[in-house]
N, C-alpha and C positions, 0 to 999 in steps of 0.2 A: 232445689236445694243445691247450693254450690259445692262442687267436688274440691276435696283438699288438693294442695298444690302438687303432692307427690303423685296423686292419681293422674292429673294432667301429664306429668312427666312420663309415667308408665304407658299412658295412652298414645302419646306422640311417638315414644321408642317403639312401641309394639307395631304401630301402622307403618312406621318408617321402614322397619325391618321386614314387615310383610310385603310391602311395596318392592323392596330390594329382592326379596325372595320370588315374587312373581316375575320380575324383569328377567332374573336369571333363569326361571323355568321357561319363560317365552323363548329366550334365546336358545336354550337347549332343544326345545320342540322345533322351531322354525328353521334354524341355522344347521343344527347338527343331526337331528333325526329325520324330520319329514322329508327333506330332499333325497334320502336313500331309502324311503318307503319303510322306515323302521317305525312301528306304532309304539309309542311310549308307554302303553298300558292305560288301563282306566278309561275314563271319559274321554280324556284327551287322545288316547290311542283310537277309541271309536270315531271321533271327529277327524283324525288324520285319515282313517281308512275311508270314511265317507267322503272326504275332500278329494282324495286321490282317486276315487272310483266314479263318483257322480257329481263332484264339484261343489258340494255344499261348503259354505263358509265354517271354518273350524270353530271360530268364536261363538257363533250362534248356536251350534250343535252342543258346544260345552255349556251354555246357559241354560238351553232347554232340558238337557238330561239331568241337570243338578237340582231341578226344581223339586221332584219326589224324593230325591236322597237328602235334601236339606230339611224336609218335613221329617223324615225318619230321625235325622241327627238331632233336631230340636227335641224329640220326644225321648231319646235314649241317652244323650250326652248330659252330664251333670253341668249346670250352668249353661244350658243349651243356648239361650238367646245370646249370650256374650260370643260364643263360638260361631253361631249362625251369622251374626253381624260381621265379624271379622272374615268368615269364610265368604260371604257375599262380596264383601270388599275385595277380597283376594281374587275371587273369580272375575269380577268386572275388570280389575287392572290386569289380570292375566290375559283376558279376552282383548283388552285394549292394546296391550303390548304386542300381542301376537299379531293383531291386525296391522298395527304400525310397522313392525319388523317385516311382515309379509309383503307389504307395499314397497319397501326399501330394499329388499333382498329378492331377486329375481331368479338367481342361480346359486349354486353351491359356493361358498366363499372360503371354506376351511379345507379346500383340497378335495380329491376325488376318492381318497381311501375310506371306503365304507367302515372297516373295523375301527379305525382312528376315531372317526366321527361318532360312532357308536359309543366308544369308551368315554369321550369327552362329553357327549350329551347324556350319558347315563350318570356320570359323576356330577355335571352341573344340575341335572334335575334333582339329585339327592341333596345337593348343597342347598338349592332354592327351596325344596319342600321341607328340608330340616329348619331353615329359617323361619318359615311360615308356621310350622308345628310348635317351634319353640317359643314363639310369641303369641300363641293362642289361637291361631286360625288353621285353616286347611285350604287345599284347592278344590274342595268338593269331590264329587264322583268317588270313585274307589278309595281315593285317600281318605275321605270321610269315613267310609266303611272300615278302612284299616285303623283309623283312629278309634272308633267305637270298639273293635275287637281289642285294641291294646288297652284301652281304659276298662273294659269288661273283664277281659281274659288275661291282661298283662302279657300278651304276645308281642315280641319285638317287632318294630315296624318293617324290617327286611323280610320277616316270615310273612307278615299279613298281606305285604305287597304281592308275594308270590301267590298267596291264596286268592286274593281278589282280583288279580290281573291275568290269571292263567287263561280264561275264556277269551279275553280279548287277543291275547298272543295267539290262541288256536285260531281265531277268525283271521288274523294277520297273516298266518301261515297259509291259510286257504286261499286267501285273496292275492297276496303278494308272492307267495312261494315259501318254502320252508327255510330257505337261506336267510330271508328277511326276518322270520320268526325267530331264528336262532339268535340273530343280531339283537332282537328286541329282548330275549331272555337275558342276554349279557347285559344290556343297557338296564334292564329291570333290576338285576342283581346288584349291579354297581350303585343304582339309585337308592336301593334299600340300605346298602352298607354306608353310603355317604350320608343319608338321612340319620342313621343311628349315630354317626360320628358327630354330626352337627348338634344333635338333640342332647347327647349324653357327654360330649367331650372326648378328649383322647384318654386312653389308659394310662394314668399316671401314678396309681397306688397299686400296692399289693397287700393282701391280708394273709397272716400266717397263723395257723393253728398247730400248737406244739403240744404233744403228749409227753409227759415227763414224770419222773419220781422224785426229781429235785426242784420243785416249782420255786421256792424262794431264791435258790441260787441262780437259776436261770432267769427268772424275772429281775432279779437285782442286776445281773450282769447286762441284761438288755437296756434297763432304764438307765443305768449309769454310763453306758457306751454308745447307745443310739438316742437317748432322751426320748423315749417313746413310752406311753403308758401301756400297761399290760392288764388284762382282765383274766381271771382264773376261775374255773369251777371244777368240782370233783365229778369223775367219771369211772365206770366200771367197765373193764374189758370183758366182753361176753363170752370169750374162749377161755380165758385164764381165770376169769371171775376175781381178778384182782383189782384194787382201786388205784387209779392214776389221776394226775391232775392235767387239765386241759387249759393252756395259756393261749390267749387270743390277742394279736397285736396288728395294728395297722401301720405300714410303713410306705415310704416312696419306693418306686421300682428300683432306684439305684442302691437302695439299702438292703436288698434281699441277700446278697452275698454276705455282707456283714452279719446279718441275723444268723444265717447258717454257721459262720465261723464262731460266732459267740455261743450259740447253743452247743455246738460239737465241743468246745473247749470245756464246757461246765458238765455236760451229760451226753457221752457218746451213745448212749442207748435211747435217746429221745427221738420221736418220730415227729417229722415236720411235713405240713401240707402248705403249699403256697398257692393261693388263687389271686386271680386278676380282678381289680376293680377299676372303675372310671374316675371316681374322684371322692373325696372325703371332706365332710364339713365339721367343724368344731376345733377345739384347741390343738394347735400344732399343724392344722391344715387350713383349708379355706374358712373364712368367717362365715358363720351362719347367719343369713339375713332372709327377710320376708320377700325379697324380689326374686 
């Protein structure tokens, strides 16, 4: 059965961005991390440790260790076969890029500062990994295990990276010394943060919860001044047992100060809680699409 045109567009886009992500990951590993004995964590970290100790090819170890992990992923991830296909593609391209770069680069080309290379290596790894995750794949290894934990438990990628890679960093500390292990922790932390940023985007919205006894006046002022919709529901204060109204509003981060000023002018006794969000879809914000 022939796939619709929009499916082909999505497939081409996803594999293009996965390829870009694996190239960035390979650059991070070979150029920034491996020359300074910083194990990047996960299967790639194990491969780097073995390469620097007994000389085994990094790419070959990455491929071999991923076989049992991908079998687990196939059984535990929804839509498993799609993720597996894209993950296998990512692993193969990542391996090829690492071998190509490794033959071209024989010595550090980004300076001799280990900390600076660790910072850039961790950030680049997060950007590459975020692109791969965002377009439906993974780099296998512990990143696949992290994806399983995220899908099953909702744990942020930055947290799951720390859980799944702690053992590898411990081994790196024993083999290369604890200074290298500390660098690896820095790189891992930055990788998780950059991955979350790429997958979820920058924090561009704020949500405001307003508890007030003048809901109509406050909501009217917000809608006429900020042109944002307001949702309301009744609530009871458990200390006073009095009924209040909760107003909920989503605004851009530049409008938070204006919200505070508008609410204060109408009801000086109102209670406001402002929370951070990444993005919003729907009327007044990003268009809601299936892609």
